[in-house]
DRENVO-902280 format. One record per atom (N, C-alpha, C, O): residue in one letter; x, z, y. Coordinates in steps of 0.1 Angstrom, whole numbers, plus 2048, in hexadecimal, padded with zeros to 3 digits. Atoms other than C-alpha are relative to their C-alpha. Layout:
N
AXZY
...
//
This chain:
310
M80A7F8807
M7C4C2E994
M7FD80C809
M80781380E
E8047F47F7
E7B1C499A8
E80380D7F8
E80080E7ED
K7FD7F3806
K7BDC6C9A2
K7F680A803
K7F580F80F
N80A7F67FE
N7A1C8499E
N80580E7FC
N80D80F7F2
N7FB7F2804
N7A6CAA99D
N7FA8047F3
N7EF8017EF
Q8047FB80D
Q7A5CBA97B
Q80780D7FE
Q81380D7FB
S7F97F3800
S7ACCDF97B
S8078037F2
S8128087F2
H7FA7FD80D
H7B2CE2955
H7FF7F47F7
H7F57F37EF
P80080C809
P7BBCC1944
P8018047F2
P80880E7EF
G7FF7FD80F
G7B8CC191E
G80E7FD7FB
G8138057F3
L7F3804805
L7D9CB0919
L8097FB80B
L8057F6815
F7F68077F8
F7F9CA792A
F8087F67F8
F8097F87EB
F7F880A807
F80EC89921
F80F801804
F81280080F
L7F27FE7FE
L833C8E91D
L8077F37FF
L8097ED7F4
Y7F980D800
Y845C6E928
Y80E802805
Y811804811
G7F28007FC
G86BC6F927
G8067F27FD
G7FF7E97F9
P7F980D803
P885C53922
P7FF7FC7F2
P8027F17EE
L80080380E
L881C568FD
L7F27FC7FB
L7F07F87EF
H80D804804
H85CC4E8FD
H7FF7F17FD
H8047E9805
D80180E804
D854C2D8EB
D80D7F97FF
D80E7ED802
S7F2806802
S879C288E5
S8007F97F3
S7FB7FE7E9
P7FE80680D
P882C0F8CA
P8098077F6
P80A8047EB
F7F77F8808
F89AC298BD
F7FA80E7FD
F8018187FC
D8077F4802
D880C448B7
D8058087F4
D8078147F5
I7FB7FA80C
I88CC4B894
I80E806802
I8118117FD
L7F27FB7FD
L8B0C4E89F
L80080C809
L807816806
W8017F47F8
W8A7C668BB
W7FB80C7F9
W7FF8177FB
F8067F5808
F892C7A8A3
F80B8077F8
F80C8137F8
H7F67FA808
H8B0C7F88C
H80B807809
H811811805
V7F67FB7F7
V8C8C858A9
V7FC80E805
V804818804
F8057F37FB
F8B3CA18B8
F7FD80A7F5
F7FE8167F7
T8027F780B
T8ABCB0896
T80E8067FC
T80E8127FA
Y7F27FC803
Y8D1CB288F
Y80480A80B
Y809815808
I7FC7F77F5
I8D7CC28B1
I7F980D7FF
I7FF818801
Y8087F4801
Y8BBCDB8AD
Y8058097F4
Y8078157F6
C7FC7F980C
C8C6CE588A
C80E806802
C8108127FF
M7F27FB7FE
M8EBCE9894
M80080A80B
M80781480A
S8017F67F6
S8E1CFC8B3
S7FB80D7FA
S8008187FD
L8067F3807
L8CCD1589E
L80B8067F7
L80D8127F8
I7F57FB809
I8E9D18884
I80B807809
I80F812805
G7F57FA7F8
G903D1E89F
G7FD80D807
G805816807
N8047F47F8
N8F0D378B4
N7FC80C7F6
N8008177F9
V8037F680A
V8E3D4A895
V80D8067FA
V80E8127F8
A7F37FC805
A907D4B888
A80780A809
A80C814805
I7FA7F77F6
I913D5B8A8
I7FA80D7FF
I801818800
I8087F3800
I8F8D768A7
I8048077F3
I8078137F3
L7FC7FA80D
L900D7D882
L80E805800
L8118107FB
I7F27FC800
I925D7E887
I80280D808
I809816804
I7FF7F47F7
I922D978A4
I7F980C7F9
I7FE8177FA
F8087F5807
F908DAC890
F8088067F5
F8088127F3
L7F97FC80D
L91DDAD870
L80E806802
L81380C7F9
N7F27FC7FE
N93FDB3880
N80080C80A
N7FD80A816
S8017F57F8
S942DD688E
S80A7FF80C
S808805816
S7F68027F5
S961DCC8A3
S7FA7F880C
S8007F9817
L8068087F6
L94ADB68B7
L7F4807807
L7ED80180F
H80B7F87FA
H932DD28C0
H80480580E
H805811810
I7FB7FC7F3
I93EDD28E4
I7F77F880A
I7F17EE806
P8098067F6
P92CDC8905
P8017F1801
P7F77EA802
L7FD80E7FF
L93CDA5906
L7F77F87F6
L7F17EF7F9
Y80780780B
Y92CD9B8E5
Y7F28047FF
Y7EA7FD7F9
F80E7FC7FF
F90CDAE8EB
F7F97F6809
F7EE7F1806
F80680A7F7
F905D97908
F8017F27FA
F7F87EA7FC
L7FF80D807
L911D798F4
L7F57FE7F6
L7F07F37F5
A80B80180A
A8F8D818D9
A7F37FD807
A7EA7F6802
N80C8027F8
N8DDD828F4
N8007F1804
N7F57EB803
L80080E7FC
L8E8D60900
L7FD7F67F5
L7F67ED7F6
A80280980C
A8E8D518DD
A7F18017FD
A7EB7F67F9
F80F7FF803
F8C4D5E8D8
F7F87F880A
F7EE7F2807
L8068087F6
L8BAD4F8F9
L8017F17FD
L7F77EA7FF
D7FE80E804
D8C8D2E8EE
D7F77FB7F5
D7F27F07F5
I80980380B
I8B4D2F8CE
I7F27FE805
I7EB7F5801
C80E8017FA
C894D368E2
C7FF7F3808
C7F47ED808
C80080B7F7
C89DD1B8FB
C7FE7F37F9
C7F47EB7FC
I80180D807
I8A2CFE8E3
I7F48007F7
I7EF7F57F4
S80C800808
S885D0A8CD
S7F37FE808
S7E97FC802
T80C8027F8
T86DD088EA
T7FD7F1803
T7F27EE804
T80280E7FD
T872CE38F0
T8027F67F5
T7FA7ED7F4
V7FC80A80A
V882CD18D3
V7F57FE7F5
V7F27F37F2
P80A80280B
P868CD88B7
P7F47F7805
P7EF7EF7FD
K80B8087FB
K84CCCA8CD
K8047F1802
K7FC7E87FF
M7FB80E7FF
M862CAB8D5
M8007F97F2
M7FC7EE7F1
L7FF80580D
L868CA68B0
L7F27FD7FA
L7F07F37F4
H80E802805
H843CAA8A8
H7FA7F4806
H7F37EC800
N80680C7F9
N83AC908C2
N8067F37FA
N8007E97F9
F7F980B806
F854C788B3
F7F97FC7F2
F7F67F17F0
V80680280D
V844C7C890
V7F27FB802
V7EE7F27FB
M80E8047FE
M820C7A89C
M7FE7F4809
M7F27EF80A
A80180B7F7
A827C5F8B5
A7F680280B
A7EF7F980F
S80A7FC7F6
S811C728CE
S80780A809
S808815806
F7F87F87F7
F824C7F8EC
F7F780880A
F7F6805816
T80A7F87F8
T80AC988F7
T80280F7FD
T8098137F4
I7FF7F2802
I808CBD8FC
I7F3806807
I7EF802811
T80C7FA7FA
T7E9CD3902
T80380880C
T80F80C80F
F7FF7F87F4
F7E3CE6922
F80680E7FD
F810812804
S7FC7F2803
S7E8D08912
S80F8007FA
S8178097FD
A7F3801806
A807CFD8FE
A80B7FD80B
A81680280B
C7F78037F5
C816CEF91E
C80380D808
C80E80F80D
A7FF7F47F8
A810D10930
A80A80A7F9
A8128107FF
V7F77F8808
V821D23913
V80F7FB801
V818803803
Q7F2806800
Q83FD0B913
Q80680280D
Q81280580E
L7FB7FE7F2
L843D0E939
L80480E801
L80F811807
F7FD7F27FF
F842D34937
F80C8047F9
F81580A7FE
V7F47FD808
V85BD3791B
V80D7FA805
V817801806
F7F48067FB
F873D1E928
F80580580D
F81180880F
S7FC7FA7F4
S873D2C94B
S80580E7FE
S80F812805
W7FB7F2803
W877D4F93D
W80E7FF7FB
W817807800
I7F3801806
I895D44929
I80A7FC80B
I81580180C
E7F78067F6
E8A4D30946
E80580B80A
E81080C80D
I7FD7F67F6
I8A2D4D95F
I80880B7FA
I811810800
T7F97F5807
T8ADD67946
T80F7FD7FE
T8188057FF
E7F3805803
E8CBD5293D
E80980180C
E81580580C
L7F98007F4
L8D6D4F961
L80480F804
L80F811808
L7FD7F27FD
L8D3D75966
L80A8067F6
L81380E7FA
L7F67FC80A
L8E6D7B945
L80E7FC803
L817803800
F7F38057FC
F903D66951
F80680A80A
F81280C80A
S7FA7F67F6
S907D7F96E
S80480C7F9
S80F8127FD
C7FC7F4808
C907D9C956
C80D7FE7F9
C8168077F8
M7F4803808
M922D8B941
M80C80080A
M817804806
A7F58017F6
A937D84961
A80480E804
A810811806
F7FD7F37FC
F934DA896C
F8078087F5
F8118107F8
D7F97FA80B
D93FDB494A
D80E7FC7FF
D8178047FD
R7F2805800
R95ED9E94B
R80780680D
R81380880C
Y7F97FB7F4
Y965DAA96F
Y80580E7FE
Y810812801
I7FC7F2802
I965DCF965
I80B8017F5
I8148097F7
A7F67FF80B
A979DC8945
A80E7FC805
A817802800
I7F28057FC
I995DB6957
I80480680D
I81080A80E
C7FC7FB7F3
C994DC497A
C801810800
C808816807
K8007F1801
K98CDE9971
K8008047F2
K7F680B7ED
P8007FE80E
P996DEC94D
P80080F7FC
P7FA8137F2
L8007F2803
L99BE1294F
L7F2806801
L7EF8117FB
H80E7FB7FE
H977E1795A
H7F67F87F7
H7EA7FB7F8
Y80A809807
Y968DFD942
Y7F78087F7
Y7EB8067F8
T8087F880A
T95CE15927
T7F6809807
T7EC80D801
I8087F77F8
I94DE2B942
I7F47F9806
I7E97FD806
I8098087F9
I93BE10955
I7F77F87F7
I7EB7F87F8
I807809809
I931DF793A
I7FD8077F2
I8048057E9
T8037F980C
T921E0E920
T7F57F87F8
T7EF7EF7FE
H80A807808
H909E04904
H7F3801807
H7EB7F8807
K80D7FE7F9
K8ECE13918
K7FF7F780C
K7F47F180E
V8018097F4
V8F5DFF937
V7FE7F17FB
V7F67EA801
C80280D806
C8F7DDF921
C7F17FD7FC
C7EC7F37FF
V80E801805
V8D5DE5912
V7F67FF80C
V7ED7F780C
Q8098007F4
Q8C5DED934
Q8027F3808
Q7F87EE80D
A7FE80D7F9
A8D5DCE944
A7F97F57F8
A7F37EC7FF
S80780A808
S8C8DB9927
S7F1800802
S7EB7F6804
I80F7FF7FE
I8A5DC6929
I7FC7FC80E
I7F27F6810
G8038037F2
G8A6DC394F
G7FF7F1802
G7F67EC809
V80080E7FD
V8AFD9E94F
V7F57F97F8
V7EF7EF7FD
W80C806807
W895D96934
W7F3803807
W7EB7FA808
L80C7FD7F9
L87ADA8947
L7FF7F880E
L7F47F3811
L8008087F4
L884D97968
L7FD7F27FE
L7F57EB805
G80380D804
G884D76957
G7F17FE7FD
G7EB7F4800
A80E801804
A862D7C948
A7F680180C
A7ED7F980D
F8087FE7F4
F853D88969
F8007F3809
F7F67EE80D
S7FF80C7F8
S860D6A97C
S7F97F47FA
S7F37EC801
S80680B808
S855D52961
S7F1801801
S7EA7F7802
A80F7FE800
A832D61960
A7FA7FC80E
A7EF7F680E
V8058047F3
V82ED5C986
V8017F1801
V7F77EB806
H7FF80F800
H83BD38983
H7F47FA7F8
H7EE7F07FD
T80A806808
T823D31967
T7F2801805
T7EA7F8805
S80D7FD7FA
S805D41977
S7FD7F780C
S7F27F280E
L8018087F4
L80BD2F998
L7FE7F17FD
L7F67EA803
T80080E804
T810D0E987
T7F37FC7FA
T7ED7F27FD
F80D804808
F7F1D0F970
F7F4805807
F7E9804801
T80C7FE7F8
T7DAD1A98C
T7FD7F4809
T7F37F3810
L80280C7F8
L7DFCF899C
L7F67F77FA
L7F37F87EE
S80880A805
S7C8CDB998
S8097F47FD
S8117F0805
F7F880B804
F7D7CBD986
F7F87F3800
F7EC7F37FE
C80780D800
C7CFC98989
C7FD7FB7F2
C8028007E8
N80480580D
N7C0C8396E
N80B7FA7F8
N80B7FA7EC
D7F4806807
D7E1C71966
D80A80B7FD
D81480B804
Q7F77F5803
Q7F2C8F956
Q80D7FB7F9
Q80F8007ED
E7F4805806
E813C7D94E
E80C807805
E811805810
I7F57F87FD
I82FC9594E
I80D7F87FE
I80F7F37F2
K7F5808801
K84FC82955
K80C8087FA
K817809800
N7F67F8806
N863C9893D
N7FC8017F1
N7F17FD7ED
F8047FE80E
F864CA1918
F7FB80E7FD
F7F88117F1
F8077F3801
F857CC491E
F7FB80580D
F7FD7FE818
C8077FB7F3
C843CD8938
C80A809808
C80F813803
E7F77F97F7
E858CE3955
E7FA80080E
E7F27F7811
V8077FE7F3
V84ECEF978
V8017F4809
V7F77EF80D
P7FF80B7F7
P85CCD298D
P7F77F47FB
P7F17ED803
S80780B805
S84CCB8976
S7F1802801
S7E97F9804
L80E7FD7FF
L82ACCA976
L7FB80080F
L7F07FC812
L8038007F2
L82ACCE99C
L7FD7F2805
L7F57F080E
K80280E7FC
K82CCA99A0
K7F27FA7FC
K7ED7F1802
L80D804804
L80ACA698E
L7F5806807
L7E9803806
S80A7F87FA
S7F8CBE9A4
S7F97F880B
S7FF7F0813
C8088067F5
C7DCCB19BB
C7FD80A80B
C7F7807815
T8027F67F6
T7DCCD19CF
T80E804806
T818800802
D7F47FC7F9
D7F5CE29E7
D8098087F7
D8048127F1
T7F77F9809
T814CEE9D5
T80B808808
T81580C804
T7F67F97F7
T825D009F3
T80480E7FA
T8108117FA
L7FD7F2805
L822D239E3
L8097FF7F4
L8128077F3
N7F880280B
N831D169C3
N80E7FC804
N8188017FE
E7F38047FC
E84ED069D5
E80780B807
E81480C805
I7F97F47FA
I855D269E9
I8058097F6
I81080E7F6
F7FC7F780A
F855D3B9CA
F80C7FA7F8
F8158017F4
T7F5807807
T86CD219B8
T80D801808
T817804803
L7F57FF7F8
L883D229D6
L80680F800
L8128117FF
V7FC7F2801
V884D499D5
V8078027F3
V8118097F3
T7FA7FE80D
T88BD489B0
T80E7FA7FF
T8177FF7FA
D7F4808801
D8A6D2E9B4
D80B808808
D817809804
L7F77F87F8
L8B6D449D0
L80580C7F9
L81180F7F9
I7FC7F3807
I8B6D649BB
I8077FD7F3
I8128027F1
A7FA80280E
A8BBD58997
A80A7F6800
A8137F67F7
G7F680B800
G8CFD3A9A0
G80C802809
G817805804
I7F57FF7F6
I8E4D3C9C0
I80680E800
I81280F800
L7FB7F27FF
L8E7D629C2
L8088047F4
L8138097F5
C7F97FD80D
C8F1D6599D
C80D7F8800
C8187FD7FC
F7F4808800
F90AD499A1
F80A80580A
F816805807
V7F77FA7F6
V919D599C0
V80780D7FA
V81380F7FB
C7FA7F4807
C91DD7A9AC
C80A7FC7F6
C8148037F4
I7F780580A
I92DD67990
I80D7FB806
I8187FE802
A7F48057F9
A945D559A8
A80880B805
A81580A804
V7F87F57FA
V94FD759BA
V8078087F5
V81280B7F6
S7FA7F980C
S955D86998
S80C7F97FB
S8168007F9
Y7F4807805
Y96CD6B98D
Y80B7FE80A
Y8167FC806
C7F58007F6
C97FD6A9AD
C80880D7FF
C81480C7FF
F7F97F3803
F988D8F9A7
F8077FF7F3
F8128047F2
I7FA80180D
I98FD87983
I80C7F8800
I8177FB7FA
I7F48097FE
I9A7D6B98C
I80B807807
I817806803
I7F67F87F9
I9B9D829A4
I80680A7F7
I81280C7F7
S7FB7F6809
S9BCD9D98A
S8097FA7F5
S8137FF7F2
I7F880680B
I9C8D8596F
I80E7FB806
I8187FC7FE
S7F38057FA
S9E3D77987
S80A80B801
S816809802
R7F77F47FF
R9F1D9A98A
R8058057F3
R80E80E7F3
I7FB7FC80D
I9F5D9F965
I80D7FA7FD
I80F7EE7FE
R7F3804803
RA19D9D95B
R8027FB7F2
R8097F17F0
S7FF80480E
SA16D9A935
S7F97F37FE
S7ED7F1801
A80680D803
AA10D7692A
A7F58017F6
A7EB7FA7F7
D80A7FF80B
D9FDD8190B
D7F3807806
D7E8803803
S80B7F97FA
S9E7D99920
S7F87F6809
S7EC7F6809
K80680A7F7
K9E1D7D939
K7F87F67F8
K7EC7F27FC
K80680A808
K9D8D6491E
K7F38067F9
K7E97FF7F9
K80C7FA806
K9C0D7D90D
K7F580280A
K7E9800807
A80A7FF7F6
A9AED8492E
A7FA7F3803
A7ED7F3805
I80680E7FD
I9AAD5F935
I7F77FC7F5
I7EC7F67F8
S80880480B
S99DD59912
S7F28067FF
S7E98007FA
T80D7F9800
T981D72917
T7F67FB80A
T7EA7FE80A
C8088057F5
C975D60936
C7FD7F17FF
C7F27EC804
T80180E7FF
T979D3B930
T7F37FA7F9
T7ED7F17FF
S80C804806
S95CD37918
S7F4802809
S7EB7F980B
H80B7FD7F7
H944D48930
H8007F780C
H7F57F280F
I8008097F4
I94FD3594F
I7FD7F27FD
I7F87EB805
T80380E804
T94ED1493C
T7F17FE7FF
T7EB7F4804
V80E801802
V92AD1A932
V7F880180D
V7EF7FA810
V8077FE7F3
V920D26955
V8027F3808
V7F87EF80F
L7FE80C7F8
L92FD07966
L7F87F57FB
L7F27ED803
I80880B805
I91ECEF94E
I7F1803803
I7EA7FA807
Y80E7FD7FE
Y8FDD01951
Y7FC7FF80F
Y7F27F8812
Y8038017F1
Y8FDD06977
Y8027F2805
Y7FA7EE80E
G7FE80E7FB
G90BCE397C
G7F47F77FD
G7F07EF805
T80B808804
T8EFCD3969
T7F3804807
T7EC7FB80C
L80C7FB7F8
L8D4CE9979
L8007FC80E
L7F67F8814
F7FF8047F2
F8E1CE199B
F7FD7F2802
F7F57EE80B
I80480E800
I8DFCBC995
I7F17FE7FE
I7EB7F6804
A80E802804
A8BDCBF985
A7F680580B
A7EC7FE80D
Y8097FB7F7
Y8ADCD49A0
Y8037FC80F
Y7FA7FE818
V7FD8037F2
V8BFCC99C0
V8027F1802
V7FD7EC80C
K7FD80E7FE
K8CBCA59BB
K7F67F57FC
K7F77EA801
P80980B805
P8AFC929A9
P7F87F980B
P7F57ED809
R8088067F5
R89DC8B9CA
R8077F3805
R8017EB80B
Y7F980C7FB
Y8B8C729D2
Y8017F57F6
Y8057EA7F9
G80180A80A
G8B3C5F9B1
G80D7F97FD
G80F7ED7FF
F7F3806804
F8D6C5A9A4
F7FF7F67F5
F8057EB7F5
F80280980B
F8CAC49984
F7F28027FB
F7EB80C7FD
E80E800806
E8A9C41972
E7FF80B7F6
E80880E7EE
N8037F5809
N899C5E95F
N80B80B800
N80D8127F6
Q7F67F67FF
Q8B4C7696B
Q7FA80E7FD
Q8018167F8
D8067F2802
D89CC9496B
D7FF8037F1
D80380E7EC
V8027FE80F
V895C8F945
V80E8027FA
V81080A7F1
I7F37FF806
I8BAC8993C
I80780D803
I80D8137FB
L7FA7F37FD
L8C5CA894F
L7F980B7F9
L7FF8157F5
S8087F6807
S8A9CBC93F
S8058017F1
S80680B7EB
I7FB80080D
I8B6CB191D
I80E8077FF
I81180D7F5
I7F37FA800
I8D9CBC927
I7FF80F800
I8058167F7
Y8007F17FF
Y8D0CE0931
Y7F68067F7
Y7F68127F5
G80A7FA809
G8B2CE491A
G8037FE7F1
G7FE8057E9
I7FD80380E
I8C1CD68FA
I80F8007FD
I8148077F4
F7F2801803
F8E6CCE8FC
F80880D803
F8118107FC
I7F97F47FD
I8F2CEE90D
I7FE80B7F5
I8088117F1
P8027F680B
P8E2D058F2
P8087FB7F4
P80C8047EB
F7F880580B
F8F3CEE8D9
F80F802802
F8168057F8
L7F27FF7FD
L915CF08EA
L80580E801
L8108117FE
N7FB7F27FE
N916D158F2
N8078067F4
N81180C7F6
P7F97FA80C
P91ED208CE
P80E7FA7FE
P8178017FA
L7F3807802
L93AD068CC
L80A80580B
L815808807
I7F77FB7F5
I949D118EE
I80480E7FD
I8108117FE
Y7FC7F2802
Y948D368E6
Y8088027F3
Y81080B7F2
T7F97FE80D
T954D328C2
T80E7FB801
T8188027FD
F7F3806800
F971D1A8C7
F80A80680B
F816805809
R7F77FB7F6
R97ED2C8E6
R80180F800
R805816809
N8007F1801
N97AD508D9
N8078047F3
N8018027E8
R7F97FD80D
R994D5C8C0
R7FA80B7F8
R7FA80B7EC
E8067F5807
E982D7C8B8
E7F47FB7F8
E7F28007EC
L80B806807
L963D688AE
L8057F87F4
L7FF7F97E9
I7FA80880B
I978D50899
I8058097F5
I8038077E9
N7FB7F780A
N989D6D888
N7F58077F8
N7F68097EC
A80C7F9806
A968D7F881
A7F97F67F6
A7F57FA7EB
L80680A808
L95AD5E873
L8087FE7F3
L8037FC7E8
T7F780280C
T978D5A85C
T7FF80B7F6
T7FF8097EA
K8017F5809
K976D7D84F
K7F28007F9
K7F28047ED
L80D801806
L951D78849
L7FF7F67F4
L7F97F87EA
N7FF80B80B
N958D58835
N8078057F4
N8048027E9
I7F87FB80B
I972D6A820
I7F880A7F8
I7F880A7EC
K8087F7807
K95AD86818
K7F57F97F8
K7F27FE7ED
M80A807807
M93FD6E80F
M8057F87F3
M7FF7F77E9
A7FA80780B
A957D5A7F9
A8038097F4
A8028057E8
K7FD7F680B
K960D7A7E5
K7F38047F9
K7F480C7F0
//
């Protein structure tokens, strides 16, 4: 089929591994359950932190931000997927695709930057505990939070504007279940060099640089923990870090495979499967990881349940 240029197509077609599947109804129920449980888990974390004054500290301030990001992340992609299952029409309009791309990229970049803030918070808390309240103030937390949100929005706005000024071919079949930069660049009939350069710069700053900062922070944290003599203090220090590092490793590991390895084609539809992992399953898993591995959150949840029961 000849591919003619079309600057502003009316519709894109979202084709993932679940399209035309004989188990459409099953997939619909599975992703509905995941979406609902993810919303409940992340909203619960925000409410627990908000209602419990003992959790009004920087660690949980950043965690509440992460929970809100996860809510936005999964709400950007899953409702449209569920709508397509119900309507049996795997399409998305040009404008809706642009909005979805902007919001998802914004969340993705902001989350990577937020991980660095959380790692720095743990570094100061464990390596420089006497200076913690001086360095990590409420004002600093708010400024850091606003900063990462603004940086994420700016980067996403550039990504979106560069992507949607391209001309697209007539066969607008996105090989994914939502609009994402790599999938859309494959549909372009024009030169995408500028897009690829900006994507590389973003990956280097928001991805690699942030990961290096996190890795360096945890190297110092590990050294400091190894010097703690008290077994209880050592265990407490470790418990405040394990949830964060677990989420970081899962998130970065999936993104690394998704953006670096797919060109080698390990398995069929790997781009879509990896997108499902970091776009749907990670926001679903984050509340479980942070809740089950954090005694303070568990205690706060127990107290809240007792108060509600009374």
